[in-house]
N, C-alpha and C positions, 0 to 999 in steps of 0.2 A: 714333364710328366703331368698328366690330369690328375685331379683329386680323386680320392678313392671312390670306386664305383660300388653299388650294392652288390653284396656277395651272396652266393647261392648258399643254402643251408646244407645241401648234400655234400659229402666228403668227395675229394677228387682222388681217383687212383690212376696215375698217369705214368707208371713205371717207377722203378726203384729210387731214382733220384727225387721224386716228388712224394713218395710215400712217408709219412711221418714215422720217425724212429721214436716211439712213445711208451711211457710208463705212467699210466694215470689211473684215477679212480680211487678215492679212499672215503667211502661213506661215513666212517666213523669220525672223519675230520670235518664234518659238516658242509661237504661239498657234493653238488649233485653231479654224478659222473657223466650222465647223458647230457645235460647242459653244458658241462665243461668241455665235452667233445666238439662243441662248436668252434673252438679254438683250432682244432684240426681242419675244419671245413674252411674256416676263413683264412688261415695261413697257407693251406695248400692251394686254394683259389688264386691268392696272390702270386704264388710261385708259378702255378701254371699259366697264368697270364703275363709272365716275365715281367712282372711289376717289382718283384723282389727276386734275387738269385737265390737266396735261402733265409732261414731264421731258425734260431734256437730259443725255446721257451722253458720256463721253470716256475712252478708255483709250489710254495711250501706253506702249509697250514698246521698250526699246533705241532711244529717240529717234524711233520711228515710230508715227504714229496707227494703231491697229489697230481701233478703234471710235470712232465719233462719230456720234451720232444724235439726233433730235429727235422727240418723240412728243407728240401731243394739241395742245391749244390754249393760247394765251398768256393768254386771257381768255374764260371760259365765256359771258359775256354777249355777246360778238361772234362767237365760234367762230374767231376768227383763228388759223391754225396756228402752233404754236411753231417757231421757227427755231434753228438751232444757234448763231447769234451774237447771240441775244437776251440782254438784260441782266437780271441777278438781283441782288437784295439779298443780299450775301454775309455780312452780320451778323458773327459772331464770327471768320469766317475773316479779317476785318481784323486781328484780334490778331497773327497771325503776320507780317503786312506791318509793322505798327507795331513789333514786336520787331525785325525785320530792320533797320528804320531806326535803332533805338536802337544795335544792335550795329555798325552802319556808323560811328556817331559814337564808340562805345567803341573801335573800332579806330584812330580819330583821336586818341585819348587824351583825350577831352572829359570822362570820368568813369571811375571803378572799379566794378565790379559791386557791391561790398560797401559803397559809400558810403552814408550815410544819405541818404534823400530830402531831409530838411531842410537838407542842405548846399547844395541848389540852389533849394529852396522852403521858406523859413524858417518859413512858416505851419504846417508839419508837425512842428515841433520839439517841442511839447508835446502829444502825442496822448493820448486817454483810452480806456479799454476799458469797454464796456457791462457794467453789473452787474445792474440791475433795469429791467425795462420794463412800462409800464402801458397795456394795450391800449384802455382807455376813452378816453385822449386822446393816446396816443403819448408821453407823458412817460417820463422815464428817469432813472437815476442811473448814474454812470460814476466810475471811479477812474483815477488817472494810469497810464499804460502804463509797463511796466518796461523795455521795449526800444524802440529806434528803428527803424522800417521802413527796409529797404534796397532799392536799384535791383533787385538780384537777387530779392529777395522779391516785387516787383512782377511781374517776368517769370514767376514761378513760381506765383502766386496764393496766396502764403503771408505776405502782408504784414499780414494781419488785417482786411482790408476784406471787404465783402460786396457783393451785387449789387443795384441799383435794380430794381424791377419783377418780378424773378425769383428773389430770394434768399430769406433767412429771413423769417418774418413780422414779426419785431421790426424788422429793418433796413429792410425794404420800406417799413414804416410811418414810420420815422424819416427815411429818405431823401425819401419823398413829402412829408412835412411841410416839409422844407427845400428842396423844388422841385428834387430830383435825380432824373433818370430815366436809363434805359440808353441812350437815343438823344438826349437834350436835347429841349427845346422850342424851337419858333421863337423866335428872338430870344436864346436862350442863347448864352453864349460860354464856351469851354473853360476858359480861365484863371480866370474868375469863379467858375464851378462847381466847380472844384477848390479854390479858396479856400474856398468853402462846405463842401466835402467835409472839409476840414481841421479845422473847428469841430465836427465830429460824432464820436461814438465809433467805435472799432474794435469789430469783433464779437468778436475774441480778440486776444491777444498776438502781435506779429509773430513769425513763425517757428514758431508752435505748431502750426498745422494747415494743410492745403490746403483753400482755400475759393474757389470760382469767384467772380469780384469784378470791381469797376470798376477794378481796378489798372492794366489797360492803357489805359483812358482817362487815368489819371494819369501813365503812362509816355509817352503822347502828349504830354502838357503838357511833360513834361521834355524830349522831343525838340524841342519849339518853343524851350525855354530854351537847350539846348545848342547848336542850329544857328542861332538868331536867325531862324527862318522858321516861318510857319504850317504846322501838320502836313500839311495837304492839299498845300501847295506843295512841302515837302521830298519826301513820297511821290511826287508826280507827276515832279518833276525828277530826283530820285536813284534812283528804283526803276522806276516804270511806263514812263517815256519810254525809258530805256536798255534795258530788258528788251523793249520792243515790245509792252507791255500797253496798247494803244491805246484800249480801252474801259473802263478801271478808273478810278473817280473816287469822291470823296466826293459832291459835288453834280454831278449829270450835266449837261454842256453841252446847250444847247437842241437841237442836232442830234443828240443820242443819246436823247432822252427817249422818242420814239416807240417804241424797242425795250425799254423797261422792261416786264417781264412784269407782269400784275395779281396782286395778293396775293388769295389765296383763304383763306376759313375755313370751318370745319365749323359748319352751323347745323341742329341738329336731325337729323343724319345726312345732311345734303346740303351739297355743296361750293358756295359761292357766292362770287363776286369782290366785294371790297370796295373802295371808293374814297373812303370818308368817314371823318373822324378818330373814333377810339375813344380816348377819354380824351386823353393827351398824344400819342398816336402817330397821325399821318396815314399810312396805308398807302402813299401816293405820295411819301413824303419825300424820295427821291433827286431828284426832278423839282421839288421846291419849294425855296424860299429856305432854304439851309443855313447857320446860324451857328455851331452846335455841332459840332466836328470830333471824333466819338467814336472814339478810336484802338482801342476794343475792339468796335465794331460798326458803323461808319458808312459803309462802302464798298459800292459796287455794281460789277458787271463781268460779263464773259462767262466761260464755263467754259474757254474757250481761253487766255484771259489768265491765269487763275489757274494753269493747267497749266504754263505758262512759268515762273511763279514757283516753283512746286514743283520743276520740273526743274532750276532753278538752285540750290535748296537741295540737291537729292539730288546734283548735280554737284559739291558742295563750293564753292558760291558763285559759280560762273561758267556762263554759258549763251551759245553762239554768239560766243564771243570777248569778251563783256561779263562783267567780274568785279565783283561787288558786295561779297563777303566773301571772307576768306582761308579757306583749307581748314581750318585748325586752329579758326578761330572757329566754323565749322559743326559740326565735331566736338564742341566744347564746347556748342553749343546742343542737340545731339542726344544729350547724356549727361543722365541722370536727375539732377536737382538736388536732389530732395527724397526720397531713398530711405526715410526713415523715416516719411513722412507718408502713405503708403498709396495715392498716385495717381502713378504714373510720369509725370514731367513734365519736360521740358527747358525751354529758354528759348524760350517761344512755342509749343511743340507738345506734344501728348500722344504718348507714346512706348510702343512695344511692346518689353517687356523680359522677362527670365525670370520676373519675378514675376507678369506677367499674361498670358503667352503661351499658356497652357492655355485661355484663354477665347475665343480668336480665331484665325481662319485666317491672319491677317497673320504675316509673318515677323518674328522679332526683329530690331530695328534700324529697323523701320518707324516713321513718324511720321504723325500724322493729327489731324483736328479737323473741325469743321463750323459751321453757322450756323443760328440759331434759325428762319429762314424757309424751311428745307428743303433746305440744301445740305450735301454731305458730300464730303470728300476724303481720301485717303491717298497715301502714297508709300513704296515698298518697294525700297530700295537694293540688296538682294540679288537680287531678281527683276528689277531695273532697270525698275521698273513705277511709272507714276503713273495714277491712276484718280480719277474724280469723277463725281458725280451731282447734278443741281440739279433741284429742282421748285419750283412757285410754289403750294404749299400749306402753310399755317401752323397748327400745332397738330393734325395728323393723328396717329393711332395706328399707322400702317403702319411697320414695322420695315424701312424702305427701305434703310438703311445695311447691316444684315445680309444682306439679300437680294442686294444689288448686289455685296458682297464675295464671296459664295458664287458668283454667277454668273461673276464675273470669274476668281477663282482656279480655277474647275472646268475653264476653257478653256485653262489653261497646259499646255504639254506638258512 
């Protein structure tokens, strides 16, 4: 697909499937409602041009919802209109939830951040580092690692691991040969797959560089060890239920599955819904039997649920009288943990710091991330702002994150 074309300012009205279902405008929250309506124009234009099947947006300022809208369709095959409470695969947005789970256990004294991972998972005691890789058969040579990876390094993607399916060519091949994937295969179990991961080489020495990785899957396994509970149960009982995140799960219950949006891909310039397995990934995995609890990518939920999670973090660990984390713990999580590695990153979140603030409209102190299936979020404590946009298109070239940020910030008074 081509890069984003200029968008008309006038709003589109192209039938029920394209009309935004919106509730917006809160002048006392310091937002210009007329300028905020440009979000409707822009997202409706993308849907009308079939560049997105649909999208849901949510903007919260000073604790007030100032914009919440749904555009387009949940499935181009049926034309069913997208709803604000539809459920999306949030993919890597799971990482922040898993990290919060771990930090809740840190506050209980279950571990120290700089403890070696091997203290709790002995199979990670004698790791190796990749030296040579043979593309012909995915064979390799490796040397013993000089350092042991730590829990803090898992949280900051500096433990030396790589990512299955989306990482470097060498490690994608090595992981695939060992049966390790980013979301697991049906029948996989987290504990067993992490034991398999321990037998494989690291991409680089722990602490040497920042590399997006499977480290939060491994952190999720540690949550299980520290808590004595499966990861999905811990997240559900200790985070989602207390916060009122009623529609956020790893495996979706039967009564939520009809609200799961279809996954769409670009096929020769045309977006099409897909419901058949491609390789190891079944697009409807949240509604199928789930045995592998991917702490780095496995959850699904509504945009409203995740906004509550972000507001809790932005409020210093508390929301509506429910406290999950202490204020100082959140301050630590939102402090750059790897200032020498070139990617401002805290414990579980990408950060806006003096080092990268010139590149974005975000305010210093903001934290953000997104998911591979088309979801984006950020929280800006100084502006008292939480904003999210979710779409159901995978692998498009539309810079939706940049567009949505511009549209949100230009509406602030």
